[in-house]
N, C-alpha and C positions, 0 to 999 in steps of 0.2 A: 404692424411695427416689427422691426427686426432686432429687438433688444429683449430677448427672453432669457431669463436665468434658468439654466437647465438643472442645476442642483444647488442646494443651499449652503451658505457659508455659516459655520458655527463661530460666533464672535466671542462666546464666553468659554471659560475653561471647561473641558470635558469632565464628566464624573470619573472618579478614580477607577471604576469598573469598566470604563469604556475601552473598547478594543478596536483598533483600526486594521484594515486589511484591504487587499486588492484581489479581485476575482481573476485577473490576468495581468501580465506585465504592462500592457498599455491601457488598462482600465483605470478609472479614477479611484483615488483612495476613498474608502468608505469607513464610517464609524458606526458601531452598534449603539442604538439608542434604546434604553429600557422602556418598558411599559410604565404608565403613570397617569397622573391627573394634574391639571393646572387650570387657572382661571384665565379665560380668554375674553378680551374686550376691555374697554375702558370703564373704570369706576365712575359713578356719577360726579365724584369730586374732581375729576380731571377737567381742567378749564378748557382744554383744547380738543376734547373728544368730538367725534362726529356721530351722527345717528347710525352710521354703518358699524360703529364700534360698540353699540349697545343693543341689548342689555349685556352686562358682564355675566358670563355663565361658566359653569364647570365643564371641562372637556376631558374625557377619559380616552387615553390611547391604550387600548386593551392588549395590543400585540406589539412586542418589541420589533424594531425595524432597523435597517441600515440606511444611512443617509450620506451623501457626498460630504466629505470633510470640508471641502471648499466648493465654490461654483466650478463647473466644468471649465477646465483651463484651455488655452490655445493649444497646448501640447496634447491634451486629451482629445480635442476635436480634430487635430491634425492626424492623430493615429487613425481615427475613424475615416477621415478623408483619404489617407494613404491606402487603407484596405478596401474602400468601397468606391472611391472616385466621386462620391457625392459632394457637390459643391454648393448647393443651395442657390439663392438668387444672385442676380448681377447688380443689385443696388442695396443701399442701406438707408433706413430712415434715421435721420440725425436731428437731435434737438438743437436748434440755433438760439435758444433762450426765449424766443417769442412764439415759435411754432415748430412743427416737425416738417423737415424737408427730405424728399427722396433724392438720394445722391447716387446717380448711375456710376457704375465702375467700382463701387466700394462693396465690400463684403467681409466675411470673417477673416480672410487672409490680408486684406488691406482696408481696415475700417476708417482710415483717414487720420489716424493718430498712431504714435508708436506703441507697440505691445511686445512684451516678453513672453516666453513660453509658459510662465507660471501665472500670467494675468488671466482673468475670466474671459472666455470667448464672448465676442459681441457680434452684432449684425447677424443673428440667427433668429428665425421665427419659430412658431409652434410646429410647423411641418418639419423644419430642420431638427428641432428637439425630438420630435417623434421618430424621425429616421435614425437619429443617434441612439435613442433608447431601444429601438428594434434591433439595431446592430449589436448593442451591448447584450441584450437578452439572447440573441442567436449565438453570439460568440461565447458566452459564459454558461448558457443553459439555466440562468436565473432570471426571474421576472423583474425587470427594471421598470420604473414609472416615475413620473414627476410626483413630488410630495404634495399632499394636500396643504392648504393654508394652516390648518390646525397642527399637522405634523411638523411643518417648518417652524412655526412659532414655538411649539413645545421644545423642539431640539435647540433652537436659538436661545431660548430662555434658560435652558440648562438648570432649572430649579429656581431661578430668580423670581422675585415678586415685584420688581421695580416697574416703573411706568413703561419703560422700553426694555428690550432684552439687554441693552448696553448701559442701563442706568436710568436715573430719573430725569436727567436734563436732555432736551432735544438735541443739543449741540455736542453731546458726549461722543456720539458716533463719529463726528467730524474730527474731534480731538484724537480718538483712537486711530482713525485713518491717518492723520498727520503724524502721530507718534510712530506708526508702523512704516513711515517713510513714503506715504502716498503723495 
């Protein structure tokens, strides 16, 4: 599939000690995430939990890290493309509501729907994400990589203990997206 999120979106307010930075003018904005511990997985009382979310367990993030403040944007990926000429594939897997269809002629530059420079880049696969990360690492001299599931959830939760990083209701994320003008 060509719908890989390259960096995480932090939906919750950042801790007051958080510091944002860019390693270069065309690099994505990053946010420092402190070390800490959180509970990962669904509690037994969650009526909608799956076996993959159990057992609930404590996860320690021993080392502070930096994470993309948002997903990699179209503008971020365009800077990579401008410097390297890397274009990725010539098709995009698209969800039509019933199945996934391969759509020739679509890619990150023309995914089949309107996008602005600050929207998340779409129609990229893991090879594209790896190429982007290698470029960032070479460009900055810092080791970039995709976050682990535990790192992403820890950062997205930003200290919350609710059922989801965005609250206890499954539809709260939709309301947040609608409120932000999505």
